[in-house]
N, CA and C atoms as an extended XYZ file, in Angstrom:
330
Properties=species:S:1:pos:R:3:atomname:S:1:resname:S:1:resid:I:1 pbc="F F F"
N       -15.510       -5.104      -12.680 N   MET     1
C       -14.072       -5.010      -12.778 CA  MET     1
C       -13.548       -4.354      -11.496 C   MET     1
N       -12.494       -4.898      -10.945 N   ASN     2
C       -11.871       -4.401       -9.728 CA  ASN     2
C       -10.453       -3.969      -10.071 C   ASN     2
N       -10.256       -2.686      -10.349 N   LYS     3
C        -8.951       -2.154      -10.774 CA  LYS     3
C        -8.772       -0.787      -10.148 C   LYS     3
N        -7.603       -0.542       -9.573 N   VAL     4
C        -7.330        0.739       -8.949 CA  VAL     4
C        -5.915        1.194       -9.319 C   VAL     4
N        -5.762        2.502       -9.521 N   SER     5
C        -4.458        3.119       -9.777 CA  SER     5
C        -4.332        4.324       -8.862 C   SER     5
N        -3.224        4.403       -8.141 N   LEU     6
C        -2.999        5.484       -7.182 CA  LEU     6
C        -1.583        6.013       -7.310 C   LEU     6
N        -1.423        7.297       -7.031 N   ILE     7
C        -0.097        7.894       -6.885 CA  ILE     7
C        -0.097        8.608       -5.543 C   ILE     7
N         0.909        8.313       -4.741 N   GLY     8
C         0.995        8.934       -3.427 CA  GLY     8
C         2.365        8.743       -2.821 C   GLY     8
N         2.510        9.253       -1.598 N   ASN     9
C         3.773        9.170       -0.872 CA  ASN     9
C         3.622        8.257        0.338 C   ASN     9
N         4.642        7.442        0.585 N   LEU    10
C         4.617        6.575        1.754 CA  LEU    10
C         4.606        7.424        3.018 C   LEU    10
N         3.726        7.085        3.949 N   VAL    11
C         3.625        7.856        5.197 CA  VAL    11
C         4.589        7.340        6.258 C   VAL    11
N         5.125        6.134        6.078 N   ARG    12
C         6.171        5.573        6.927 CA  ARG    12
C         6.866        4.466        6.137 C   ARG    12
N         7.979        3.992        6.627 N   ASP    13
C         8.698        2.917        5.951 CA  ASP    13
C         7.821        1.670        5.843 C   ASP    13
N         7.956        0.959        4.745 N   ALA    14
C         7.216       -0.287        4.535 CA  ALA    14
C         7.755       -1.375        5.454 C   ALA    14
N         6.915       -2.383        5.705 N   GLU    15
C         7.307       -3.536        6.511 CA  GLU    15
C         7.069       -4.804        5.711 C   GLU    15
N         7.933       -5.805        5.917 N   ALA    16
C         7.778       -7.090        5.241 CA  ALA    16
C         7.452       -8.165        6.270 C   ALA    16
N         6.548       -9.049        5.879 N   PHE    17
C         6.159      -10.176        6.707 CA  PHE    17
C         6.280      -11.435        5.850 C   PHE    17
N         6.854      -12.485        6.402 N   HIS    18
C         7.037      -13.728        5.659 CA  HIS    18
C         5.954      -14.721        6.060 C   HIS    18
N         5.393      -15.427        5.068 N   VAL    19
C         4.396      -16.456        5.378 CA  VAL    19
C         5.112      -17.633        6.025 C   VAL    19
N         4.365      -18.427        6.766 N   LYS    20
C         4.965      -19.482        7.592 CA  LYS    20
C         5.808      -20.464        6.809 C   LYS    20
N         5.398      -20.813        5.601 N   ASP    21
C         6.172      -21.800        4.840 CA  ASP    21
C         7.389      -21.187        4.141 C   ASP    21
N         7.529      -19.857        4.212 N   GLY    22
C         8.698      -19.176        3.652 CA  GLY    22
C         8.685      -19.026        2.147 C   GLY    22
N         7.603      -19.410        1.481 N   SER    23
C         7.568      -19.370        0.024 CA  SER    23
C         7.451      -17.962       -0.541 C   SER    23
N         6.843      -17.075        0.233 N   ARG    24
C         6.704      -15.696       -0.240 CA  ARG    24
C         6.489      -14.769        0.948 C   ARG    24
N         6.460      -13.511        0.643 N   SER    25
C         6.317      -12.486        1.668 CA  SER    25
C         5.253      -11.496        1.251 C   SER    25
N         4.836      -10.702        2.208 N   VAL    26
C         3.952       -9.590        1.897 CA  VAL    26
C         4.625       -8.327        2.413 C   VAL    26
N         4.639       -7.318        1.575 N   VAL    27
C         5.146       -6.007        1.953 CA  VAL    27
C         3.929       -5.122        2.171 C   VAL    27
N         3.870       -4.476        3.330 N   LYS    28
C         2.729       -3.619        3.648 CA  LYS    28
C         3.207       -2.193        3.886 C   LYS    28
N         2.427       -1.248        3.352 N   PHE    29
C         2.736        0.162        3.546 CA  PHE    29
C         1.464        0.972        3.334 C   PHE    29
N         1.511        2.219        3.725 N   THR    30
C         0.389        3.135        3.550 CA  THR    30
C         0.871        4.329        2.748 C   THR    30
N         0.051        4.735        1.770 N   ILE    31
C         0.395        5.929        1.003 CA  ILE    31
C        -0.647        7.012        1.257 C   ILE    31
N        -0.173        8.240        1.280 N   GLY    32
C        -1.042        9.404        1.361 CA  GLY    32
C        -1.328        9.881       -0.045 C   GLY    32
N        -2.611        9.938       -0.397 N   VAL    33
C        -3.028       10.319       -1.743 CA  VAL    33
C        -3.863       11.587       -1.654 C   VAL    33
N        -3.488       12.599       -2.422 N   ASN    34
C        -4.269       13.834       -2.440 CA  ASN    34
C        -5.663       13.571       -2.994 C   ASN    34
N        -6.644       14.047       -2.278 N   SER    35
C        -8.036       13.910       -2.701 CA  SER    35
C        -8.392       15.058       -3.641 C   SER    35
N        -9.444       14.883       -4.413 N   SER    36
C        -9.912       15.982       -5.255 CA  SER    36
C       -10.715       16.980       -4.424 C   SER    36
N       -11.074       16.600       -3.196 N   TYR    37
C       -11.831       17.467       -2.300 CA  TYR    37
C       -10.928       18.538       -1.707 C   TYR    37
N       -11.378       19.784       -1.752 N   THR    38
C       -10.645       20.903       -1.159 CA  THR    38
C       -11.383       21.385        0.079 C   THR    38
N       -10.657       21.517        1.169 N   LYS    39
C       -11.254       21.970        2.427 CA  LYS    39
C       -11.528       23.476        2.372 C   LYS    39
N       -12.232       23.977        3.390 N   LYS    40
C       -12.584       25.396        3.440 CA  LYS    40
C       -11.368       26.305        3.402 C   LYS    40
N       -10.253       25.849        3.994 N   ASP    41
C        -9.049       26.677        4.029 CA  ASP    41
C        -8.251       26.616        2.722 C   ASP    41
N        -8.773       25.875        1.727 N   GLY    42
C        -8.123       25.807        0.426 CA  GLY    42
C        -7.162       24.643        0.276 C   GLY    42
N        -6.873       23.929        1.365 N   GLU    43
C        -5.966       22.790        1.289 CA  GLU    43
C        -6.715       21.566        0.786 C   GLU    43
N        -5.986       20.718        0.084 N   ARG    44
C        -6.568       19.463       -0.389 CA  ARG    44
C        -6.571       18.448        0.744 C   ARG    44
N        -7.634       17.681        0.809 N   ASP    45
C        -7.721       16.606        1.774 CA  ASP    45
C        -6.802       15.467        1.331 C   ASP    45
N        -6.329       14.662        2.277 N   VAL    46
C        -5.460       13.529        1.970 CA  VAL    46
C        -6.132       12.256        2.459 C   VAL    46
N        -6.150       11.230        1.611 N   ASP    47
C        -6.646        9.911        1.987 CA  ASP    47
C        -5.436        9.022        2.251 C   ASP    47
N        -5.516        8.225        3.299 N   PHE    48
C        -4.435        7.316        3.654 CA  PHE    48
C        -4.874        5.903        3.284 C   PHE    48
N        -4.188        5.322        2.294 N   ILE    49
C        -4.596        4.063        1.691 CA  ILE    49
C        -3.592        2.963        2.049 C   ILE    49
N        -4.058        1.904        2.738 N   PRO    50
C        -3.164        0.776        3.015 CA  PRO    50
C        -2.962       -0.074        1.758 C   PRO    50
N        -1.720       -0.533        1.550 N   VAL    51
C        -1.358       -1.316        0.370 CA  VAL    51
C        -0.621       -2.567        0.827 C   VAL    51
N        -0.917       -3.692        0.183 N   SER    52
C        -0.142       -4.916        0.399 CA  SER    52
C         0.365       -5.397       -0.954 C   SER    52
N         1.580       -5.929       -0.936 N   TYR    53
C         2.215       -6.410       -2.165 CA  TYR    53
C         2.796       -7.781       -1.869 C   TYR    53
N         2.197       -8.821       -2.434 N   TRP    54
C         2.641      -10.199       -2.211 CA  TRP    54
C         3.740      -10.523       -3.205 C   TRP    54
N         4.884      -10.958       -2.695 N   THR    55
C         6.050      -11.154       -3.542 CA  THR    55
C         6.983      -12.204       -2.949 C   THR    55
N         7.829      -12.738       -3.770 N   SER    56
C         8.875      -13.643       -3.273 CA  SER    56
C        10.178      -12.881       -3.050 C   SER    56
N        10.175      -11.594       -3.384 N   SER    57
C        11.407      -10.803       -3.276 CA  SER    57
C        11.220       -9.557       -2.410 C   SER    57
N        10.600       -9.711       -1.264 N   ALA    58
C        10.334       -8.565       -0.389 CA  ALA    58
C        11.610       -7.864        0.038 C   ALA    58
N        12.653       -8.632        0.301 N   ASP    59
C        13.900       -8.033        0.768 CA  ASP    59
C        14.534       -7.134       -0.290 C   ASP    59
N        14.264       -7.405       -1.565 N   ASN    60
C        14.815       -6.582       -2.642 CA  ASN    60
C        14.094       -5.250       -2.787 C   ASN    60
N        12.790       -5.251       -2.565 N   ILE    61
C        11.985       -4.043       -2.786 CA  ILE    61
C        11.928       -3.146       -1.550 C   ILE    61
N        12.069       -3.739       -0.377 N   LEU    62
C        11.878       -3.007        0.877 CA  LEU    62
C        12.733       -1.742        1.009 C   LEU    62
N        14.008       -1.749        0.624 N   PRO    63
C        14.815       -0.527        0.776 CA  PRO    63
C        14.298        0.676       -0.030 C   PRO    63
N        13.536        0.410       -1.079 N   TYR    64
C        13.020        1.483       -1.932 CA  TYR    64
C        11.696        2.058       -1.427 C   TYR    64
N        11.090        1.388       -0.457 N   LEU    65
C         9.790        1.824        0.047 CA  LEU    65
C         9.966        2.524        1.395 C   LEU    65
N        10.589        3.683        1.344 N   ALA    66
C        10.882        4.461        2.546 CA  ALA    66
C         9.924        5.638        2.677 C   ALA    66
N         9.754        6.078        3.894 N   LYS    67
C         8.870        7.210        4.189 CA  LYS    67
C         9.165        8.384        3.259 C   LYS    67
N         8.104        8.953        2.676 N   GLY    68
C         8.232       10.111        1.803 CA  GLY    68
C         8.398        9.772        0.336 C   GLY    68
N         8.764        8.530        0.020 N   LYS    69
C         8.978        8.133       -1.368 CA  LYS    69
C         7.656        8.147       -2.135 C   LYS    69
N         7.664        8.703       -3.335 N   GLN    70
C         6.464        8.746       -4.162 CA  GLN    70
C         6.403        7.489       -5.032 C   GLN    70
N         5.223        6.855       -5.049 N   VAL    71
C         5.030        5.638       -5.827 CA  VAL    71
C         3.706        5.696       -6.578 C   VAL    71
N         3.667        4.959       -7.678 N   ALA    72
C         2.413        4.703       -8.390 CA  ALA    72
C         2.101        3.232       -8.158 C   ALA    72
N         0.881        2.953       -7.730 N   VAL    73
C         0.462        1.596       -7.406 CA  VAL    73
C        -0.745        1.245       -8.269 C   VAL    73
N        -0.701        0.073       -8.900 N   THR    74
C        -1.879       -0.462       -9.568 CA  THR    74
C        -2.194       -1.812       -8.938 C   THR    74
N        -3.473       -2.127       -8.887 N   GLY    75
C        -3.877       -3.386       -8.289 CA  GLY    75
C        -5.379       -3.456       -8.160 C   GLY    75
N        -5.849       -4.133       -7.104 N   GLU    76
C        -7.270       -4.277       -6.873 CA  GLU    76
C        -7.585       -4.085       -5.395 C   GLU    76
N        -8.813       -3.714       -5.109 N   ILE    77
C        -9.249       -3.548       -3.729 CA  ILE    77
C        -9.636       -4.913       -3.188 C   ILE    77
N        -9.140       -5.224       -2.001 N   LYS    78
C        -9.386       -6.524       -1.378 CA  LYS    78
C        -9.895       -6.312        0.038 C   LYS    78
N       -10.969       -7.002        0.414 N   THR    79
C       -11.513       -6.942        1.763 CA  THR    79
C       -11.445       -8.328        2.383 C   THR    79
N       -10.872       -8.415        3.571 N   ASN    80
C       -10.788       -9.665        4.322 CA  ASN    80
C       -11.479       -9.464        5.662 C   ASN    80
N       -11.871      -10.555        6.274 N   SER    81
C       -12.485      -10.484        7.594 CA  SER    81
C       -11.790      -11.453        8.532 C   SER    81
N       -11.875      -11.153        9.830 N   PHE    82
C       -11.323      -12.037       10.854 CA  PHE    82
C       -12.108      -11.807       12.137 C   PHE    82
N       -12.000      -12.739       13.059 N   THR    83
C       -12.641      -12.602       14.353 CA  THR    83
C       -11.597      -12.141       15.358 C   THR    83
N       -11.851      -10.997       15.968 N   ALA    84
C       -10.905      -10.417       16.923 CA  ALA    84
C       -10.975      -11.163       18.258 C   ALA    84
N       -10.028      -10.860       19.139 N   ASP    85
C        -9.967      -11.498       20.458 CA  ASP    85
C       -11.242      -11.291       21.258 C   ASP    85
N       -11.940      -10.177       20.997 N   ASP    86
C       -13.180       -9.905       21.736 CA  ASP    86
C       -14.403      -10.600       21.115 C   ASP    86
N       -14.178      -11.424       20.078 N   GLY    87
C       -15.261      -12.168       19.454 CA  GLY    87
C       -15.982      -11.430       18.340 C   GLY    87
N       -15.636      -10.169       18.119 N   GLN    88
C       -16.278       -9.369       17.076 CA  GLN    88
C       -15.630       -9.639       15.715 C   GLN    88
N       -16.461       -9.676       14.683 N   LYS    89
C       -15.945       -9.830       13.329 CA  LYS    89
C       -15.440       -8.477       12.843 C   LYS    89
N       -14.226       -8.447       12.320 N   ARG    90
C       -13.606       -7.221       11.823 CA  ARG    90
C       -13.309       -7.378       10.333 C   ARG    90
N       -13.318       -6.246        9.659 N   TYR    91
C       -13.039       -6.217        8.234 CA  TYR    91
C       -11.839       -5.317        7.973 C   TYR    91
N       -10.994       -5.753        7.063 N   VAL    92
C        -9.813       -4.991        6.675 CA  VAL    92
C        -9.834       -4.840        5.161 C   VAL    92
N        -9.724       -3.605        4.697 N   THR    93
C        -9.710       -3.338        3.258 CA  THR    93
C        -8.383       -2.683        2.898 C   THR    93
N        -7.754       -3.182        1.844 N   ASP    94
C        -6.526       -2.566        1.359 CA  ASP    94
C        -6.457       -2.728       -0.149 C   ASP    94
N        -5.435       -2.140       -0.735 N   VAL    95
C        -5.171       -2.310       -2.158 CA  VAL    95
C        -4.144       -3.419       -2.281 C   VAL    95
N        -4.489       -4.481       -2.991 N   ARG    96
C        -3.560       -5.574       -3.266 CA  ARG    96
C        -2.819       -5.203       -4.536 C   ARG    96
N        -1.585       -4.740       -4.396 N   ALA    97
C        -0.825       -4.215       -5.530 CA  ALA    97
C        -0.361       -5.330       -6.462 C   ALA    97
N        -0.466       -5.070       -7.736 N   SER    98
C         0.104       -5.975       -8.736 CA  SER    98
C         1.338       -5.346       -9.377 C   SER    98
N         1.460       -4.029       -9.242 N   ASN    99
C         2.608       -3.313       -9.802 CA  ASN    99
C         2.881       -2.080       -8.961 C   ASN    99
N         4.153       -1.845       -8.697 N   ILE   100
C         4.591       -0.636       -7.988 CA  ILE   100
C         5.654        0.029       -8.834 C   ILE   100
N         5.449        1.300       -9.133 N   GLN   101
C         6.439        2.053       -9.905 CA  GLN   101
C         6.953        3.168       -9.005 C   GLN   101
N         8.277        3.266       -8.921 N   PHE   102
C         8.900        4.303       -8.104 CA  PHE   102
C         9.022        5.568       -8.930 C   PHE   102
N         8.539        6.666       -8.391 N   LEU   103
C         8.532        7.936       -9.109 CA  LEU   103
C         9.570        8.876       -8.529 C   LEU   103
N         9.997        9.842       -9.322 N   GLY   104
C        10.933       10.858       -8.850 CA  GLY   104
C        12.310       10.307       -8.576 C   GLY   104
N        13.071       10.042       -9.621 N   GLY   105
C        14.437        9.562       -9.421 CA  GLY   105
C        14.618        8.147       -9.961 C   GLY   105
N        14.397        7.969      -11.231 N   GLY   106
C        14.574        6.663      -11.829 CA  GLY   106
C        13.258        5.948      -11.981 C   GLY   106
N        13.173        5.105      -12.968 N   LYS   107
C        11.927        4.371      -13.205 CA  LYS   107
C        12.202        2.879      -12.990 C   LYS   107
N        12.063        2.483      -11.752 N   GLN   108
C        12.231        1.081      -11.413 CA  GLN   108
C        10.866        0.499      -11.133 C   GLN   108
N        10.662       -0.741      -11.499 N   GLN   109
C         9.375       -1.383      -11.262 CA  GLN   109
C         9.572       -2.639      -10.448 C   GLN   109
N         8.537       -2.975       -9.684 N   ALA   110
C         8.552       -4.227       -8.904 CA  ALA   110
C         7.494       -5.142       -9.450 C   ALA   110
């Protein structure tokens, strides 16, 4: 089973990219999630998790995905590969969101 649930804050404003045929878009953002690991100084470590959300309504959701906004994301982990300009194979892993819930100030869902 491939299922993930995260709560974190956007580290910068989300960006939307439209696929070539215009049928849908992908919204990409990164959230900072507090780790259960505590450093020597007592502070919690933070993991930075890239998220993609494939949707036909990217323009509607984008204004709500601003830096600092707290969100709950559910989805699955997805790994893709591509060949870079230097000929090396690269791998990209992110969370492919199936649901985004905005926290702290209303309960809106995408």
